[in-house]
C-alpha positions, 0 to 999 in steps of 0.5 A: 498423198499430201497432208495439209493442216489448217490452223483455226483462230489465233494459231493461223496468224502465229507465224505472221506475228513472230515475223512482225515481232522480229521486224519490230525488234530489228527496227528498234535494235538498229536505233539502239545499236546506232546510239550505242555507237555514238555513245562509245565514240564519244566515251572513247575519244572524249571529244566534242567533235567526235560526238558531233560527227557521230550524231551526224552519222546517226541522223544520216543512217536513220534518215536513209533507213526510214526512207528505204520504201520511198527510195526503193520505189524511186529506183524501181520506177527508174528501172522499169520506166526509163522513158518517163524520166527527165532527160539528161542536161546536155551542154554544148561547148564551142571550140574557139580557135585562137587568133594567129600569134595569140596565146592559148 
């Protein structure tokens, strides 16, 4: 005999809201952590070049993170439908034989 509990009203979505809250905190926490890394790098190095490098890293990391769903869809499509992808470019190279007495 197994028991099942059915929650009524707002208690039914309580677990979903906690997961949503943790997901939002994770997104915001990642951005805060990346900004903290940039600030710490600039303060430690006291260098404009270090700050620019850290900002470029920040932009790249956030760009990849924000496009994670579309990148996942692209890779999934490549794995599931390899016949529908663009064929690889093939370059034919003809070997030329040197003339007698010539230098390679």
